py3Dmol code that shows the C-alpha trace and the ligand (Angstrom):
import py3Dmol

protein = """\
ATOM      1  CA  MET A   1     -20.309   9.539  -4.960  1.00  0.00           C
ATOM      2  CA  PHE A   2     -20.135   5.733  -5.196  1.00  0.00           C
ATOM      3  CA  VAL A   3     -20.913   4.108  -1.801  1.00  0.00           C
ATOM      4  CA  ARG A   4     -21.807   0.499  -1.054  1.00  0.00           C
ATOM      5  CA  GLU A   5     -22.582  -0.865   2.363  1.00  0.00           C
ATOM      6  CA  PHE A   6     -21.638  -4.252   3.728  1.00  0.00           C
ATOM      7  CA  GLU A   7     -21.976  -5.971   7.068  1.00  0.00           C
ATOM      8  CA  CYS A   8     -18.787  -7.166   8.801  1.00  0.00           C
ATOM      9  CA  PRO A   9     -18.830 -10.997   8.879  1.00  0.00           C
ATOM     10  CA  SER A  10     -17.150 -10.947  12.333  1.00  0.00           C
ATOM     11  CA  CYS A  11     -18.930  -8.266  14.337  1.00  0.00           C
ATOM     12  CA  GLY A  12     -21.857  -7.179  12.135  1.00  0.00           C
ATOM     13  CA  GLY A  13     -20.614  -3.623  11.990  1.00  0.00           C
ATOM     14  CA  ARG A  14     -21.484  -1.476   9.018  1.00  0.00           C
ATOM     15  CA  ILE A  15     -18.646  -1.121   6.442  1.00  0.00           C
ATOM     16  CA  GLU A  16     -18.752   1.348   3.582  1.00  0.00           C
ATOM     17  CA  LYS A  17     -16.979   0.864   0.271  1.00  0.00           C
ATOM     18  CA  ARG A  18     -16.353   4.058  -1.687  1.00  0.00           C
ATOM     19  CA  ASN A  19     -13.876   2.943  -4.342  1.00  0.00           C
ATOM     20  CA  VAL A  20     -15.150   0.756  -7.180  1.00  0.00           C
ATOM     21  CA  ASN A  21     -11.670  -0.722  -7.555  1.00  0.00           C
ATOM     22  CA  SER A  22     -11.494  -2.024  -4.001  1.00  0.00           C
ATOM     23  CA  LYS A  23     -11.230  -5.796  -3.503  1.00  0.00           C
ATOM     24  CA  SER A  24     -10.795  -5.873   0.277  1.00  0.00           C
ATOM     25  CA  VAL A  25     -12.194  -3.919   3.186  1.00  0.00           C
ATOM     26  CA  ALA A  26     -11.236  -3.932   6.864  1.00  0.00           C
ATOM     27  CA  CYS A  27     -13.809  -3.358   9.581  1.00  0.00           C
ATOM     28  CA  PRO A  28     -13.234  -0.121  11.501  1.00  0.00           C
ATOM     29  CA  TYR A  29     -14.686  -1.656  14.653  1.00  0.00           C
ATOM     30  CA  CYS A  30     -12.990  -5.064  14.989  1.00  0.00           C
ATOM     31  CA  GLY A  31     -10.246  -4.936  12.352  1.00  0.00           C
ATOM     32  CA  GLN A  32     -11.477  -7.968  10.434  1.00  0.00           C
ATOM     33  CA  ALA A  33     -10.136  -7.923   6.859  1.00  0.00           C
ATOM     34  CA  SER A  34     -12.633  -9.276   4.322  1.00  0.00           C
ATOM     35  CA  HIS A  35     -12.681  -9.982   0.622  1.00  0.00           C
ATOM     36  CA  ILE A  36     -15.493  -8.423  -1.324  1.00  0.00           C
ATOM     37  CA  GLN A  37     -17.805 -10.903  -3.030  1.00  0.00           C
ATOM     38  CA  ALA A  38     -20.774  -9.917  -5.170  1.00  0.00           C
ATOM     39  CA  ASP A  39     -23.145  -9.004  -2.353  1.00  0.00           C
ATOM     40  CA  SER A  40     -21.283  -9.877   0.812  1.00  0.00           C
ATOM     41  CA  LEU A  41     -17.963 -10.084   2.587  1.00  0.00           C
ATOM     42  CA  GLU A  42     -15.812 -13.091   3.199  1.00  0.00           C
ATOM     43  CA  ALA A  43     -13.585 -12.884   6.265  1.00  0.00           C
ATOM     44  CA  ALA A  44      -9.860 -13.308   5.507  1.00  0.00           C
ATOM     45  CA  GLY A  45      -7.514 -14.204   8.315  1.00  0.00           C
ATOM     46  CA  GLU A  46      -7.610 -13.106  11.937  1.00  0.00           C
ATOM     47  CA  ALA A  47      -9.017  -9.731  12.880  1.00  0.00           C
ATOM     48  CA  HIS A  48      -6.263  -7.248  13.700  1.00  0.00           C
ATOM     49  CA  LEU A  49      -7.238  -3.716  14.678  1.00  0.00           C
ATOM     50  CA  LEU A  50      -4.376  -1.322  13.838  1.00  0.00           C
ATOM     51  CA  VAL A  51      -3.062   0.816  16.660  1.00  0.00           C
ATOM     52  CA  ASP A  52      -3.021   4.474  15.643  1.00  0.00           C
ATOM     53  CA  TYR A  53       0.259   6.186  16.474  1.00  0.00           C
ATOM     54  CA  GLY A  54      -0.938   9.703  15.660  1.00  0.00           C
ATOM     55  CA  SER A  55      -0.460   9.815  11.882  1.00  0.00           C
ATOM     56  CA  ILE A  56      -1.554  13.028  10.148  1.00  0.00           C
ATOM     57  CA  LEU A  57      -3.404  10.763   7.657  1.00  0.00           C
ATOM     58  CA  SER A  58      -6.613   8.763   8.198  1.00  0.00           C
ATOM     59  CA  THR A  59      -9.105   6.836   6.072  1.00  0.00           C
ATOM     60  CA  GLY A  60     -11.598   9.225   4.439  1.00  0.00           C
ATOM     61  CA  LEU A  61      -9.301  12.244   4.683  1.00  0.00           C
ATOM     62  CA  ARG A  62      -8.896  14.530   1.600  1.00  0.00           C
ATOM     63  CA  GLY A  63      -5.787  16.543   1.063  1.00  0.00           C
ATOM     64  CA  GLN A  64      -2.999  17.545  -1.282  1.00  0.00           C
ATOM     65  CA  LEU A  65       0.602  16.354  -1.431  1.00  0.00           C
ATOM     66  CA  GLY A  66       2.803  18.329  -3.878  1.00  0.00           C
ATOM     67  CA  ASP A  67       0.737  18.574  -7.061  1.00  0.00           C
ATOM     68  CA  TYR A  68      -1.481  15.627  -6.175  1.00  0.00           C
ATOM     69  CA  LYS A  69      -4.951  16.061  -4.659  1.00  0.00           C
ATOM     70  CA  PHE A  70      -5.973  12.850  -2.981  1.00  0.00           C
ATOM     71  CA  GLU A  71      -8.575  11.047  -0.879  1.00  0.00           C
ATOM     72  CA  VAL A  72      -7.433   8.329   1.550  1.00  0.00           C
ATOM     73  CA  HIS A  73      -9.348   5.074   1.042  1.00  0.00           C
ATOM     74  CA  GLY A  74      -7.414   2.679   3.219  1.00  0.00           C
ATOM     75  CA  ARG A  75      -4.210   1.573   4.803  1.00  0.00           C
ATOM     76  CA  MET A  76      -2.062  -1.507   5.029  1.00  0.00           C
ATOM     77  CA  ARG A  77       0.484  -1.978   7.805  1.00  0.00           C
ATOM     78  CA  ILE A  78       3.599  -3.890   6.828  1.00  0.00           C
ATOM     79  CA  GLU A  79       5.808  -5.533   9.439  1.00  0.00           C
ATOM     80  CA  TYR A  80       9.481  -6.368   8.927  1.00  0.00           C
ATOM     81  CA  GLU A  81      12.346  -7.236  11.178  1.00  0.00           C
ATOM     82  CA  ASP A  82      13.124  -3.575  12.055  1.00  0.00           C
ATOM     83  CA  GLY A  83       9.525  -2.616  12.862  1.00  0.00           C
ATOM     84  CA  PHE A  84       6.609  -1.591  10.674  1.00  0.00           C
ATOM     85  CA  TRP A  85       5.443   1.055   8.285  1.00  0.00           C
ATOM     86  CA  ASP A  86       2.079   2.140   6.815  1.00  0.00           C
ATOM     87  CA  GLU A  87       1.002   2.207   3.174  1.00  0.00           C
ATOM     88  CA  TRP A  88      -1.945   4.552   2.648  1.00  0.00           C
ATOM     89  CA  TYR A  89      -4.099   3.646  -0.322  1.00  0.00           C
ATOM     90  CA  VAL A  90      -5.236   6.911  -1.944  1.00  0.00           C
ATOM     91  CA  ARG A  91      -7.271   7.857  -4.977  1.00  0.00           C
ATOM     92  CA  LEU A  92      -5.911  10.857  -6.923  1.00  0.00           C
ATOM     93  CA  GLU A  93      -8.099  13.556  -8.383  1.00  0.00           C
ATOM     94  CA  ASP A  94      -7.353  12.302 -11.893  1.00  0.00           C
ATOM     95  CA  GLY A  95      -8.799   8.882 -11.010  1.00  0.00           C
ATOM     96  CA  ARG A  96      -5.469   7.065 -10.562  1.00  0.00           C
ATOM     97  CA  ASP A  97      -4.692   4.970  -7.541  1.00  0.00           C
ATOM     98  CA  ALA A  98      -1.570   5.726  -5.608  1.00  0.00           C
ATOM     99  CA  TRP A  99       0.105   4.889  -2.262  1.00  0.00           C
ATOM    100  CA  ILE A 100       1.553   7.145   0.380  1.00  0.00           C
ATOM    101  CA  GLN A 101       4.167   5.311   2.345  1.00  0.00           C
ATOM    102  CA  GLU A 102       4.649   6.589   5.887  1.00  0.00           C
ATOM    103  CA  ASP A 103       7.673   5.517   7.824  1.00  0.00           C
ATOM    104  CA  ASP A 104       8.594   7.348  11.019  1.00  0.00           C
ATOM    105  CA  GLY A 105       7.382  10.742   9.856  1.00  0.00           C
ATOM    106  CA  SER A 106       8.815  10.540   6.306  1.00  0.00           C
ATOM    107  CA  PHE A 107       6.554  10.072   3.290  1.00  0.00           C
ATOM    108  CA  VAL A 108       6.858   8.684  -0.261  1.00  0.00           C
ATOM    109  CA  LEU A 109       4.114   8.995  -2.813  1.00  0.00           C
ATOM    110  CA  PHE A 110       4.188   5.896  -5.053  1.00  0.00           C
ATOM    111  CA  LEU A 111       2.486   5.392  -8.408  1.00  0.00           C
ATOM    112  CA  GLN A 112       2.264   1.981  -9.931  1.00  0.00           C
ATOM    113  CA  GLN A 113       4.176   1.665 -13.204  1.00  0.00           C
ATOM    114  CA  GLU A 114       3.263  -0.618 -16.040  1.00  0.00           C
ATOM    115  CA  ALA A 115       6.304  -2.625 -17.063  1.00  0.00           C
ATOM    116  CA  GLU A 116       6.452  -5.061 -20.013  1.00  0.00           C
ATOM    117  CA  GLU A 117       8.618  -7.519 -18.116  1.00  0.00           C
ATOM    118  CA  LEU A 118       9.906  -7.521 -14.579  1.00  0.00           C
ATOM    119  CA  PRO A 119      12.978  -9.430 -13.421  1.00  0.00           C
ATOM    120  CA  THR A 120      12.450 -12.655 -11.509  1.00  0.00           C
ATOM    121  CA  ASP A 121      14.068 -14.022  -8.323  1.00  0.00           C
ATOM    122  CA  VAL A 122      14.952 -10.441  -7.415  1.00  0.00           C
ATOM    123  CA  PHE A 123      14.937 -11.040  -3.718  1.00  0.00           C
ATOM    124  CA  GLU A 124      17.756 -13.618  -3.973  1.00  0.00           C
ATOM    125  CA  LYS A 125      19.626 -11.996  -6.962  1.00  0.00           C
ATOM    126  CA  PHE A 126      19.540  -8.273  -6.112  1.00  0.00           C
ATOM    127  CA  LYS A 127      22.275  -7.388  -3.601  1.00  0.00           C
ATOM    128  CA  VAL A 128      22.065  -4.172  -1.616  1.00  0.00           C
ATOM    129  CA  GLY A 129      24.687  -1.741  -2.951  1.00  0.00           C
ATOM    130  CA  SER A 130      24.638  -3.119  -6.486  1.00  0.00           C
ATOM    131  CA  ILE A 131      23.197  -1.560  -9.712  1.00  0.00           C
ATOM    132  CA  ARG A 132      20.374  -3.564 -11.250  1.00  0.00           C
ATOM    133  CA  ARG A 133      17.847  -3.320 -13.996  1.00  0.00           C
ATOM    134  CA  PHE A 134      14.292  -3.071 -12.585  1.00  0.00           C
ATOM    135  CA  SER A 135      12.575  -2.455 -15.964  1.00  0.00           C
ATOM    136  CA  SER A 136      13.372  -1.005 -19.398  1.00  0.00           C
ATOM    137  CA  GLU A 137      12.680   2.508 -18.119  1.00  0.00           C
ATOM    138  CA  TYR A 138      14.396   1.986 -14.736  1.00  0.00           C
ATOM    139  CA  HIS A 139      17.511   0.228 -15.842  1.00  0.00           C
ATOM    140  CA  ASP A 140      20.424   1.478 -13.692  1.00  0.00           C
ATOM    141  CA  VAL A 141      18.883   1.385 -10.230  1.00  0.00           C
ATOM    142  CA  PHE A 142      21.052   1.467  -7.153  1.00  0.00           C
ATOM    143  CA  VAL A 143      19.662  -1.189  -4.812  1.00  0.00           C
ATOM    144  CA  SER A 144      19.355   0.544  -1.464  1.00  0.00           C
ATOM    145  CA  SER A 145      17.465  -1.983   0.676  1.00  0.00           C
ATOM    146  CA  LYS A 146      15.470  -5.153   0.712  1.00  0.00           C
ATOM    147  CA  ALA A 147      13.581  -7.024   3.417  1.00  0.00           C
ATOM    148  CA  LYS A 148      11.295  -9.898   4.122  1.00  0.00           C
ATOM    149  CA  ALA A 149       8.024  -8.390   5.234  1.00  0.00           C
ATOM    150  CA  LYS A 150       4.425  -9.315   5.828  1.00  0.00           C
ATOM    151  CA  VAL A 151       1.011  -7.712   6.075  1.00  0.00           C
ATOM    152  CA  LEU A 152       0.220  -6.976   9.697  1.00  0.00           C
ATOM    153  CA  GLY A 153      -3.280  -5.607   9.211  1.00  0.00           C
ATOM    154  CA  ALA A 154      -5.401  -3.111   7.278  1.00  0.00           C
ATOM    155  CA  ASP A 155      -8.120  -0.570   7.613  1.00  0.00           C
ATOM    156  CA  GLY A 156     -10.441   0.974   5.096  1.00  0.00           C
ATOM    157  CA  GLU A 157     -10.407  -0.346   1.501  1.00  0.00           C
ATOM    158  CA  LEU A 158      -7.635  -1.972  -0.538  1.00  0.00           C
ATOM    159  CA  PRO A 159      -7.385  -2.642  -4.264  1.00  0.00           C
ATOM    160  CA  PHE A 160      -6.385  -6.266  -3.905  1.00  0.00           C
ATOM    161  CA  VAL A 161      -7.154  -9.337  -1.882  1.00  0.00           C
ATOM    162  CA  ILE A 162      -4.936  -9.541   1.146  1.00  0.00           C
ATOM    163  CA  LYS A 163      -5.000 -10.995   4.621  1.00  0.00           C
ATOM    164  CA  PRO A 164      -2.850 -10.534   7.704  1.00  0.00           C
ATOM    165  CA  GLY A 165       0.250 -12.685   7.467  1.00  0.00           C
ATOM    166  CA  ASP A 166       0.559 -12.488   3.682  1.00  0.00           C
ATOM    167  CA  PRO A 167       4.147 -11.964   2.519  1.00  0.00           C
ATOM    168  CA  ALA A 168       5.013  -8.473   1.282  1.00  0.00           C
ATOM    169  CA  ASP A 169       8.747  -8.733   0.624  1.00  0.00           C
ATOM    170  CA  PHE A 170      10.309  -5.828  -1.274  1.00  0.00           C
ATOM    171  CA  VAL A 171      13.426  -4.603  -3.009  1.00  0.00           C
ATOM    172  CA  GLU A 172      13.958  -0.876  -3.095  1.00  0.00           C
ATOM    173  CA  GLY A 173      16.324   1.257  -5.116  1.00  0.00           C
ATOM    174  CA  ILE A 174      17.192   4.808  -6.150  1.00  0.00           C
ATOM    175  CA  PHE A 175      17.148   6.112  -9.722  1.00  0.00           C
ATOM    176  CA  LYS A 176      17.589   9.788 -10.571  1.00  0.00           C
ATOM    177  CA  GLY A 177      16.309  10.838  -7.175  1.00  0.00           C
ATOM    178  CA  LYS A 178      13.258   8.655  -7.323  1.00  0.00           C
ATOM    179  CA  VAL A 179      12.452   5.647  -5.147  1.00  0.00           C
ATOM    180  CA  ILE A 180      11.912   2.468  -7.187  1.00  0.00           C
ATOM    181  CA  THR A 181      10.277  -0.465  -5.458  1.00  0.00           C
ATOM    182  CA  LEU A 182       9.541  -3.999  -6.491  1.00  0.00           C
ATOM    183  CA  GLU A 183       6.751  -5.349  -4.287  1.00  0.00           C
ATOM    184  CA  LEU A 184       6.878  -9.106  -4.224  1.00  0.00           C
ATOM    185  CA  LEU A 185       3.326 -10.153  -3.497  1.00  0.00           C
ATOM    186  CA  PRO A 186       2.177 -13.810  -3.393  1.00  0.00           C
ATOM    187  CA  LYS A 187       0.786 -13.797  -6.892  1.00  0.00           C
ATOM    188  CA  GLU A 188       2.530 -10.917  -8.611  1.00  0.00           C
ATOM    189  CA  THR A 189       5.411  -8.497  -8.599  1.00  0.00           C
ATOM    190  CA  ILE A 190       4.511  -4.848  -8.863  1.00  0.00           C
ATOM    191  CA  LEU A 191       6.808  -1.950  -9.834  1.00  0.00           C
ATOM    192  CA  PHE A 192       6.224   1.347  -8.010  1.00  0.00           C
ATOM    193  CA  VAL A 193       7.977   4.665  -8.571  1.00  0.00           C
ATOM    194  CA  GLY A 194       7.921   7.174  -5.758  1.00  0.00           C
ATOM    195  CA  GLN A 195       9.015  10.572  -4.672  1.00  0.00           C
ATOM    196  CA  HIS A 196      10.003  11.726  -1.132  1.00  0.00           C
ATOM    197  CA  TYR A 197       7.927  14.348   0.680  1.00  0.00           C
ATOM    198  CA  GLU A 198       8.109  16.027   4.053  1.00  0.00           C
ATOM    199  CA  VAL A 199       5.248  16.474   6.418  1.00  0.00           C
ATOM    200  CA  ASP A 200       5.157  20.207   5.526  1.00  0.00           C
ATOM    201  CA  ASP A 201       4.397  19.307   1.871  1.00  0.00           C
ATOM    202  CA  PHE A 202       0.889  18.158   2.860  1.00  0.00           C
ATOM    203  CA  ILE A 203      -2.116  20.465   2.653  1.00  0.00           C
ATOM    204  CA  LEU A 204      -4.798  18.923   4.806  1.00  0.00           C
TER     205      LEU A 204
END
"""
ligand_1 = """\
1
ZN
Zn -16.130 -6.058 12.414
"""
view = py3Dmol.view(width=600, height=400)
view.addModel(protein, "pdb")
view.setStyle({"model": 0}, {"cartoon": {"style": "trace"}})
view.addModel(ligand_1, "xyz")
view.setStyle({"model": 1}, {"stick": {}})
view.zoomTo()
view.show()
């Protein structure tokens, strides 16, 4: 298996990187998020160690959800006005990256979708309760929620460069029973399509 070791720039703790796609790691000892450079780590933002509230998931865990076998590589905690939720970064058995969103004991497995062109200004233009086009494939989406959000902290590995405090606004909708999300990151908008699962759907 691919493993690389780094030293945490804040506390000197040993950090392992197991996913070649990862661009950030968070220190398991002090919570410092860092960007991965060629041979070292560059600290990004303030250290923020996530409090564990007893999730069934954890970094390094292997399991199965529905038809998908996965290994957990990291987690990002997102804060919004009503609280927070966790996004677990997982690698699927077929090599694809995916996210398991955990919010108060309910789970959605999200896969990133390639889209030729995504709408712009969605946060301002998309009203909750309206039907909007998210992409050519997901065209009649019922907009179910949207919120201003930000990254609270991370642990493990993440596939992009983030730091605590970064905006993570989103617009979410429903299309044919699936959850369609536009993640509005500082430099890009990403389309995710997800499916709901219950805690009993996990094999751990
Ligand atoms: Zn550290």
